[in-house]
C-alpha positions as CSV (number, residue, x, y, z in Angstrom):
1,M,-0.2,0.0,-0.1
2,P,1.5,3.4,-1.2
3,L,2.4,5.9,1.7
4,A,0.1,9.1,1.5
5,C,1.3,11.3,4.4
6,L,4.1,12.1,6.6
7,T,2.9,10.0,9.3
8,D,2.9,6.8,7.2
9,F,6.8,7.3,7.0
10,Q,6.7,7.8,10.6
11,A,4.8,4.4,11.3
12,F,7.2,2.8,8.7
13,A,10.5,3.9,10.4
14,R,8.8,2.8,14.0
15,E,8.7,-0.7,12.5
16,R,11.8,-0.9,11.1
17,L,14.3,0.8,13.1
18,P,15.8,-0.5,16.2
19,K,14.2,0.8,19.7
20,S,16.9,2.6,21.0
21,T,17.2,4.5,17.4
22,W,13.8,5.1,17.4
23,D,13.8,6.5,21.0
24,F,16.6,8.7,19.7
25,I,14.8,10.4,16.9
26,E,11.5,10.9,18.1
27,G,12.5,11.5,22.1
28,G,12.1,14.7,23.7
29,A,13.3,16.6,27.0
30,D,11.5,15.9,30.1
31,D,7.5,15.1,29.7
32,S,7.8,15.5,25.9
33,F,5.4,18.2,26.3
34,T,7.1,20.8,23.9
35,R,7.5,18.1,21.3
36,D,3.8,17.0,21.0
37,D,2.8,20.7,21.5
38,N,4.7,21.7,18.5
39,I,2.0,19.1,16.5
40,A,-1.0,20.0,18.3
41,A,-0.5,24.0,17.9
42,F,-1.0,24.0,14.5
43,K,-4.4,22.0,15.0
44,R,-5.4,25.3,17.2
45,I,-5.1,27.7,13.9
46,R,-7.5,27.7,11.4
47,L,-7.6,28.9,7.8
48,R,-9.8,31.4,6.3
49,P,-10.2,30.3,2.3
50,R,-10.7,33.1,-0.7
51,Y,-12.7,31.4,-3.3
52,L,-13.5,32.7,-7.1
53,K,-9.4,33.2,-7.4
54,N,-7.8,32.1,-10.5
55,V,-5.5,29.1,-9.4
56,V,-5.0,27.5,-12.8
57,N,-0.9,28.0,-12.3
58,V,-0.1,27.8,-8.6
59,D,3.4,28.8,-8.0
60,T,5.1,27.0,-5.1
61,R,8.9,28.8,-5.8
62,T,10.4,31.1,-3.5
63,T,13.9,32.4,-2.3
64,I,15.9,32.2,1.1
65,Q,19.0,34.1,1.5
66,G,18.3,35.1,-2.4
67,E,18.6,31.8,-3.3
68,E,15.4,30.0,-5.3
69,I,13.8,27.0,-4.0
70,T,11.1,24.8,-5.4
71,A,8.9,25.4,-2.6
72,P,8.9,26.9,1.2
73,I,10.1,23.3,2.6
74,C,13.5,22.6,3.3
75,I,15.5,20.5,5.5
76,S,16.6,21.3,9.0
77,P,20.1,19.9,10.4
78,T,19.8,16.4,12.2
79,G,22.5,14.2,13.0
80,F,23.9,10.5,12.8
81,H,21.9,10.0,9.4
82,C,23.8,6.6,9.1
83,L,21.9,5.3,12.2
84,V,18.8,5.1,9.6
85,W,20.4,4.4,6.1
86,P,23.7,3.3,5.1
87,D,24.7,6.3,2.9
88,G,23.3,8.7,5.5
89,E,23.8,12.5,5.0
90,M,24.8,11.7,1.2
91,S,21.4,10.4,0.5
92,T,19.8,13.3,2.1
93,A,21.9,15.9,0.0
94,R,21.0,14.1,-3.0
95,A,17.5,14.2,-2.5
96,A,17.4,17.9,-1.5
97,Q,19.2,18.5,-4.6
98,A,17.0,16.5,-6.8
99,A,13.7,18.3,-4.9
100,G,15.3,21.9,-5.3
101,V,15.2,22.6,-1.9
102,C,17.8,23.6,0.8
103,Y,19.7,21.1,3.1
104,I,21.4,22.0,6.4
105,T,24.1,19.6,7.0
106,S,24.3,19.1,10.7
107,T,27.4,19.2,12.9
108,F,26.9,15.9,13.6
109,A,26.9,14.3,10.1
110,T,28.5,11.0,9.7
111,C,29.5,11.5,6.4
112,A,32.4,13.8,5.4
113,L,31.5,17.2,4.4
114,E,33.6,16.6,1.4
115,D,31.4,13.7,0.3
116,I,28.0,15.5,1.2
117,A,29.2,18.4,-1.2
118,A,30.6,16.0,-4.0
119,T,27.4,13.8,-4.2
120,A,25.2,16.5,-4.5
121,P,27.2,19.4,-6.0
122,R,24.4,21.5,-7.5
123,G,22.6,21.7,-4.4
124,L,21.8,24.4,-1.6
125,R,23.7,23.5,1.3
126,W,23.8,25.5,4.7
127,F,25.8,24.4,7.7
128,Q,24.6,23.7,11.2
129,L,27.7,24.9,13.5
130,Y,28.0,24.0,17.3
131,V,31.0,26.6,18.5
132,H,33.8,24.5,20.1
133,P,35.7,25.7,23.0
134,D,38.7,25.6,21.0
135,R,38.1,28.5,18.7
136,Q,40.6,27.4,16.1
137,L,39.2,24.3,15.7
138,S,35.7,26.1,15.2
139,K,37.2,28.4,12.7
140,Q,38.9,25.8,10.5
141,L,35.6,23.9,10.4
142,V,33.8,27.0,9.3
143,Q,36.5,27.8,6.9
144,R,36.1,24.6,5.4
145,V,32.3,24.6,4.9
146,E,32.8,27.9,2.9
147,S,35.3,26.6,0.9
148,L,33.1,23.3,-0.1
149,G,30.3,25.8,-1.2
150,F,27.9,25.7,1.8
151,K,26.0,29.0,1.2
152,A,25.0,30.0,4.9
153,L,26.2,29.0,8.2
154,V,23.6,28.2,10.8
155,V,24.3,28.5,14.4
156,T,22.3,26.4,16.8
157,V,21.8,28.9,20.0
158,D,19.3,26.4,22.3
159,V,22.5,23.8,23.5
160,P,24.4,25.4,26.3
161,K,24.2,22.4,27.6
162,L,22.1,19.0,26.4
163,G,18.7,18.8,26.8
164,N,17.5,16.3,29.7
165,R,16.4,13.2,27.1
166,R,14.7,10.3,29.6
167,H,14.6,8.0,26.8
168,D,18.4,7.9,25.8
169,I,18.9,7.7,29.6
170,R,17.0,4.6,29.9
171,N,18.4,3.1,26.8
172,Q,21.7,3.9,27.8
173,L,22.5,5.0,24.2
174,D,26.0,6.1,23.8
175,L,26.4,7.2,20.1
176,K,29.9,8.3,20.5
177,L,30.7,4.4,20.9
178,N,28.9,3.7,17.6
179,L,29.4,6.3,15.2
180,L,32.5,8.8,15.0
181,P,31.3,11.8,13.1
182,K,34.0,12.6,10.7
183,D,33.8,16.2,10.9
184,L,34.0,16.3,14.8
185,R,37.8,15.4,14.9
186,S,40.9,17.5,15.5
187,P,42.5,18.5,12.0
188,K,45.6,16.7,13.4
189,E,44.2,13.6,14.5
190,R,41.1,12.4,12.2
191,T,41.5,9.0,13.0
192,S,41.1,9.6,17.1
193,M,37.7,10.2,19.0
194,P,36.0,12.9,18.1
195,Y,36.6,16.2,19.8
196,F,32.7,16.8,20.5
197,Q,33.1,13.8,23.0
198,M,35.6,15.7,25.0
199,S,33.9,19.0,25.1
200,P,30.8,19.1,23.4
201,I,29.7,22.7,23.2
202,D,30.9,26.1,24.1
203,S,28.6,27.0,26.8
204,S,30.2,30.4,27.1
205,I,29.2,31.5,23.8
206,C,27.2,34.8,23.9
207,W,25.8,37.4,21.8
208,N,29.4,39.5,21.5
209,D,31.0,36.5,20.2
210,L,29.0,36.8,17.2
211,S,31.3,39.4,16.1
212,W,34.1,36.8,16.0
213,L,32.1,34.7,14.0
214,Q,31.2,37.4,11.4
215,S,35.1,38.0,11.3
216,I,36.3,34.7,9.9
217,T,33.2,34.2,7.5
218,R,31.5,36.0,4.3
219,L,29.0,33.6,4.8
220,P,25.6,35.0,6.1
221,I,24.8,34.0,9.9
222,I,21.8,32.3,11.0
223,L,20.4,31.7,14.5
224,K,18.6,28.6,14.9
225,G,16.7,28.5,18.2
226,I,15.4,31.8,18.9
227,L,11.5,32.1,20.6
228,T,11.3,35.6,22.0
229,K,11.1,39.1,21.0
230,E,14.2,40.2,23.5
231,D,16.6,38.0,21.3
232,A,15.0,38.5,17.8
233,E,15.6,42.2,18.5
234,L,19.2,41.5,19.8
235,A,19.8,39.1,16.4
236,V,19.0,42.4,14.8
237,K,21.1,44.5,16.7
238,H,24.1,42.2,16.1
239,N,23.5,42.0,12.3
240,V,22.6,38.6,11.9
241,H,21.0,37.5,8.4
242,G,18.2,35.2,9.8
243,I,16.3,33.6,12.3
244,I,15.2,29.9,12.5
245,V,12.3,29.9,15.1
246,S,12.7,26.6,16.7
247,N,12.9,24.7,20.2
248,H,15.0,22.0,19.1
249,G,12.0,19.5,18.3
250,G,11.0,19.7,22.1
251,R,14.5,18.1,22.8
252,Q,16.1,20.5,24.7
253,L,14.0,22.8,27.5
254,D,10.4,21.5,27.8
255,D,7.8,23.7,28.3
256,V,8.5,26.3,26.3
257,L,6.0,27.6,23.5
258,A,5.6,25.4,20.7
259,S,7.5,27.0,17.3
260,I,4.3,28.1,15.5
261,D,3.3,30.0,18.7
262,A,6.6,31.7,19.0
263,L,6.9,33.0,15.5
264,A,4.6,35.8,15.2
265,E,6.3,37.7,18.0
266,V,9.9,37.2,16.4
267,V,8.4,38.4,13.2
268,A,7.2,41.2,14.8
269,A,10.3,42.1,16.8
270,V,12.7,41.7,13.7
271,K,10.5,44.3,11.5
272,G,11.3,43.0,8.2
273,A,15.3,43.5,9.2
274,M,15.7,39.8,8.3
275,E,14.4,36.8,6.9
276,V,12.7,34.3,9.5
277,Y,12.2,30.9,9.3
278,L,10.4,27.8,11.5
279,D,11.0,24.5,11.9
280,G,9.1,22.1,14.5
281,G,5.6,20.4,14.1
282,I,5.5,20.6,10.5
283,R,3.3,17.5,9.3
284,T,1.2,18.8,6.4
285,G,0.9,21.5,3.6
286,N,-1.7,23.1,5.7
287,D,0.9,23.4,8.4
288,V,3.3,25.0,5.7
289,L,0.7,27.5,4.8
290,K,-0.2,28.6,8.3
291,A,3.5,29.1,9.0
292,L,3.8,31.3,5.8
293,A,0.8,33.0,7.0
294,L,2.2,34.2,10.3
295,G,5.2,35.6,8.7
296,A,8.0,32.7,8.0
297,K,9.7,32.6,4.6
298,C,10.3,29.1,4.5
299,V,9.8,25.9,6.7
300,F,12.2,23.3,7.5
301,L,11.7,19.6,8.1
302,G,13.4,17.6,11.0
303,R,12.3,14.1,12.4
304,P,10.0,13.7,8.8
305,I,13.4,13.7,6.9
306,L,14.6,10.7,9.0
307,W,11.5,8.8,8.6
308,G,11.9,9.0,4.7
309,L,15.6,8.0,4.9
310,A,14.6,5.0,6.6
311,Y,11.7,4.4,4.4
312,K,14.2,4.2,1.1
313,G,16.7,6.2,1.6
314,E,17.3,9.2,-1.1
315,D,14.5,7.8,-3.2
316,G,12.5,8.0,0.5
317,I,13.1,11.4,1.3
318,K,12.4,12.5,-2.4
319,E,8.8,10.8,-2.0
320,L,8.3,12.7,1.2
321,L,9.0,15.6,0.0
322,N,7.0,15.4,-3.0
323,I,3.8,14.5,-0.7
324,I,4.3,17.5,1.4
325,K,5.0,19.8,-1.7
326,N,1.8,18.5,-3.4
327,E,0.0,19.2,-0.3
328,F,1.1,22.6,0.0
329,H,0.3,23.2,-3.5
330,T,-3.3,21.9,-2.7
331,S,-3.4,24.3,0.3
332,M,-2.6,27.1,-1.8
333,A,-5.1,26.5,-4.6
334,L,-7.8,25.6,-2.1
335,T,-7.4,29.0,-0.1
336,G,-7.0,31.0,-3.4
337,C,-3.2,31.9,-3.4
338,Q,-1.6,31.8,-6.8
339,S,1.9,32.6,-5.5
340,V,3.6,32.3,-1.9
341,A,3.3,36.1,-2.2
342,D,-0.5,35.7,-1.6
343,I,0.0,34.2,1.7
344,N,-0.9,36.2,4.3
345,Q,-1.8,36.5,7.8
346,D,-5.5,37.5,7.1
347,M,-5.9,33.6,5.9
348,V,-5.5,32.2,9.6
349,Q,-7.4,32.6,12.7
350,F,-6.5,31.1,15.7
351,S,-9.3,28.9,17.3
352,R,-11.2,29.6,20.6
353,L,-11.1,25.9,21.3
């Protein structure tokens, strides 16, 4: 029986993957309230369609950071893709290139950056960075991704410390003993343990450190994990180029706002100074339309991409992206939108229920 929606891929992946891998992908922090609320929050938003509009030629294309994509549906950074498919991130990169969307490669990629770039040379790629306490190592990594043709640097801000992920604790999961991310090793010791194991993330990094990042790269800097107007205003002050409104899929701090509930506040705070994107809870084409109506330029998919990868590798991701892109096309047509520029906040309202 063919898979018809993203949750069909979820069900397949749950059956196929080992329990510890599934729990690692699906698990949230603490009670997983925010993980679940990311999805539930979209159901609290209703659509207000407009009819008698010419929607013969619906165009889902848009741009992010000046680069055209076929639809405002791209791929969030997630690590350890080799857990679910042998070719890991190389399959993901090829699928993104074929679909004409952006793929944010994680610091925790289990394939070498050179291999990811070589397997999809025409693909639009951004790189997600966790800043290491040894700034020289981070500088070398940033310069490496820039030389490989990555087009933006996505700095994850919501992990000064790893969230409390109960499933991984119960499963005694230790990825460091099973997978050695090739790009987390000291340039002098590529065959040693990844340096992330010894000192995961620089928890001292703060707003003033962004000027250092800006001094070592020409790439636009995008902050992932902003949820409040106060931090959005600081992002404007520090001249970053974009924000991804995100709560890390509910994997970091539980009981924060669902991403879609935080979106409007962040969009209002930046006052058009930069593009704002969203990840967390996107499962349907209607969800994409709701996010764009509330001000997102584009949405990013995290867990669903791993479900597609577990299904059929590159072909599974392509199939999953095709389904949600077609759903979004239908959502646009049925709400009277000929282009993404027609999507606006008057098309949604929050339910009183």
